[in-house]
Every structure is written in C-alpha cells, then in structure tokens.
C-alpha positions in Angstrom: -162.7 110.8 -23.8 -164.2 113.4 -24.8 -165.2 115.9 -22.1 -168.7 117.4 -24.2 -171.3 114.7 -26.0 -174.2 116.3 -28.5 -177.0 115.9 -30.0 -177.3 116.1 -33.4 -179.1 119.4 -33.5 -176.5 120.3 -30.5 -174.4 119.7 -33.0 -176.1 122.2 -35.9 -176.2 124.5 -33.4 -172.0 125.3 -33.3 -171.4 124.7 -37.2 -171.1 127.2 -39.4 -174.4 128.1 -41.5 -176.6 126.6 -38.2 -179.3 125.1 -38.3 -179.4 125.2 -42.5 -177.3 122.1 -42.5 -179.9 119.0 -43.4 -180.4 117.0 -39.9 -179.8 114.2 -42.0 -176.8 115.3 -43.6 -175.1 115.9 -39.9 -176.0 112.3 -38.6 -174.7 110.5 -41.5 -171.3 111.9 -41.6 -171.6 111.3 -37.4 -172.4 108.0 -38.4 -169.3 107.5 -40.6 -167.2 109.0 -38.0 -168.2 106.5 -35.4 -167.6 103.8 -38.1 -164.1 105.3 -38.6 -164.1 105.3 -34.6 -163.8 109.3 -34.4 -166.5 109.4 -31.9 -169.4 107.2 -30.0 -172.7 107.4 -29.0 -174.1 107.5 -25.7 -178.3 106.9 -26.0 -180.5 108.8 -24.1 -183.8 107.9 -24.6 -184.6 108.1 -28.0 -181.5 110.6 -28.4 -178.0 110.1 -29.5 -175.1 111.7 -27.8 -172.0 112.3 -29.5 -168.7 111.7 -27.6 -165.0 112.1 -29.2 -163.1 108.8 -29.6 -159.9 110.5 -30.2 -158.6 113.6 -29.3 -158.2 116.7 -31.9 -154.1 116.0 -32.4 -155.2 112.6 -32.8 -157.8 112.9 -35.9 -155.9 115.7 -37.2 -152.4 113.2 -38.0 -154.8 110.6 -39.1 -156.7 112.9 -41.5 -153.1 114.5 -42.8 -151.0 111.2 -42.9 -154.6 110.3 -45.2 -154.1 113.5 -47.0 -150.7 113.0 -47.9 -150.9 109.3 -48.4 -153.5 110.3 -51.4 -152.3 113.2 -52.8 -148.5 114.0 -52.4 -147.3 110.5 -52.1 -146.7 110.3 -48.8 -144.4 113.7 -49.0 -144.8 116.3 -46.3 -142.2 118.1 -48.0 -143.9 118.0 -51.3 -146.9 119.7 -49.8 -145.1 121.8 -47.7 -143.2 123.4 -51.5 -146.5 123.4 -53.5 -147.8 125.7 -50.7 -144.9 128.1 -50.8 -144.2 127.5 -54.7 -148.2 128.5 -54.6 -147.6 131.3 -52.5 -150.8 130.4 -49.9 -147.7 130.4 -46.7 -147.6 134.1 -45.6 -143.9 135.4 -44.6 -145.1 135.1 -40.6 -146.7 131.5 -41.6 -143.4 130.4 -43.5 -140.9 131.5 -39.8 -143.7 129.8 -37.6 -143.5 126.5 -39.7 -139.0 127.1 -39.8 -139.0 127.7 -36.0 -140.9 124.2 -35.7 -139.1 122.3 -37.7 -136.0 123.8 -35.6 -137.7 122.7 -32.2 -138.5 119.2 -33.6 -134.6 118.9 -34.8 -133.4 119.9 -31.4 -135.6 117.7 -29.7 -134.6 114.9 -31.3 -137.4 114.2 -33.9 -136.5 114.1 -37.7 -138.8 114.1 -40.8 -139.5 110.2 -42.0 -137.7 111.0 -45.4 -134.3 112.3 -43.4 -131.9 110.8 -40.7 -131.4 113.2 -37.7 -128.8 116.2 -38.2 -129.3 116.3 -41.9 -129.9 119.7 -42.9 -130.0 118.9 -46.7 -133.2 120.2 -48.5 -136.2 117.3 -49.3 -135.9 116.3 -53.4 -138.3 119.1 -54.8 -141.4 116.9 -56.5 -142.2 116.7 -60.2 -144.1 120.1 -60.9 -146.8 119.9 -63.4 -146.3 122.8 -66.4 -148.7 125.9 -65.9 -151.4 126.1 -68.5 
C-alpha cells in the first residue's frame, strides 16, 4: 500500500529531534504498530523496512474514533464543544469547521447522533466546575 518504505534508522532522521530518539524506542513503536495492523515489514538481509499498511486517512479515522470513545463517550460534539469552550480554536478554524459541516450536509452525510436535515445543536456535555 505504501509508496515508501523506511528502516528504523531512516525513520529516525525524519522524526522531530532526529537521532536523539532511542533506536529501541522507535523499533518498539513500529513493532506495536505492526501488531495493530498499521505497518508491515519487508526483510532486506538483516534489516527490516517498514511500510504503511493503511492510508493516513484510515489511520487518522481509527485514532480519532478510539480517542472519542475513550475520552468523550464517543461524542464528537463533546470534543468540538470542549475545544470551543477552551478557546483552543481560532475564528478561522471555526469557520473552516462550519464550512466542512455545511459541505457534509449537502453531500448527504450526517453525524451519527443527528438525522439528516437536523439543524439543532447537540446536547452540551456536562462540565466539571473550574477549580
């Protein structure tokens, strides 16, 4: 699936911090990613070349679904509303999200918690009191 393949050493050169990351840490991460089905490897003598097994979009979707499930009870609305409440999104980012939502609704896609054509805002999640 991947147009590229990298050894652990080659991958280290592309990481922020470069070779300051321990080789064994990156190798362990790749081995865990392989167990999860995210990468595969090809043997080249004594060296392994790691190749993506899924697209970036597939991996991002899986990661986000897991994150939403673990931390937001599966609610994307709770995540976005939390970002808005914490002022983590700029006005430009909010407009981009709004445009993407508008595009999704005209494409006939809906959110899991709302039927097509629904304009109501999802129920706001419970908030913890500020310390």
